[in-house]
N, C-alpha and C positions, 0 to 999 in steps of 0.2 A: 229606309227605302223599301217599298213593297214592289216585288217583281212578279209578273205573270209570264210564264213561258208557254207558247203554243207551238209545238214541234212534234211531228209524228215519227221521228226516228229516235229511238231510245239512246243510241250512242251519242248523237248530236245533242240531245237534251241533257244528258249526263255531263258531257264536256262543257256545255254552256253554263250549267249550274255551277260546276267546279270553277270555271273562269270568273263568273260573277262573284262568288264567295271569296275567291283569292284576291280580287281587286277591291271588293267592298265587303269585308267580313260582317258588317252589321246589316247587310241586306237580308230581307226576308223573302224567300221564294214562296209566294202565297198559293201557287198552283202550277201544275204542269199538265197540259192537255194535248190530246193527239188529234182532235177533230174540230171542225166548225161547230158541230152540234154540241159537243161537251163544253166548248168555250162559251158559246152563247148561253147555255144553261147556267154556267157559273157566273158570267157577267150580269145576268138578269137578277141574281140573288145575292150579290156581294158588292161592296163598295169598290170603285175602280182603283187599281193599283197605281203606283207612280210611274211604272215602266211596264210596257207590254212588248215582249219580244216574240215575233211571229215568223214562222217559216211561211213562205208564200204558198207553196203547194202542199195541201194536206190530203189525206186519204179520201175525204168526202167533199172536197172542193178547194177553192182558194180562200185564204184567210181574209181577203178583202170582203168576202160575203158576210163575215161576222158583223161588220158595222152597218150592213143593210138590214140585219135582223134584230139588232139590239142597240139602244142608245146608251153610250157609255158616258155617264156623268163624271167628267174628269176633274181631278184636282188640278191646280194650276201647273203642276210639274209633270203631267202625263206626257210620256214620250213613246209613241208607238214606233217600234223598229220592225221593219219588214225586210226579211232577207232570205236568200237562198242558202241553205246550210251546207251545200256540197263542199265548201272550202274547209269545213271542219274535218273532213275525211282525209285531208292532205297531211295532217300531222302524224 
């Protein structure tokens, strides 16, 4: 399973990566991006991952904007997850 993480808080991104790999050791984190711009650039030049996990609010806009800037040609199992990562700071 290929996973793309779009999260602008390093602590949240690191915790999310750790949780994913603990739950699914064979998962491949194909990229971790902090902005709409960098995410769009990557998605334009790479095959879509199976899962995209996105923080809603990024430093340069909302992650929803990504899909208005790039068409993601999805494998049948693509699952975009949009979330507010504040809950990760509770641990």
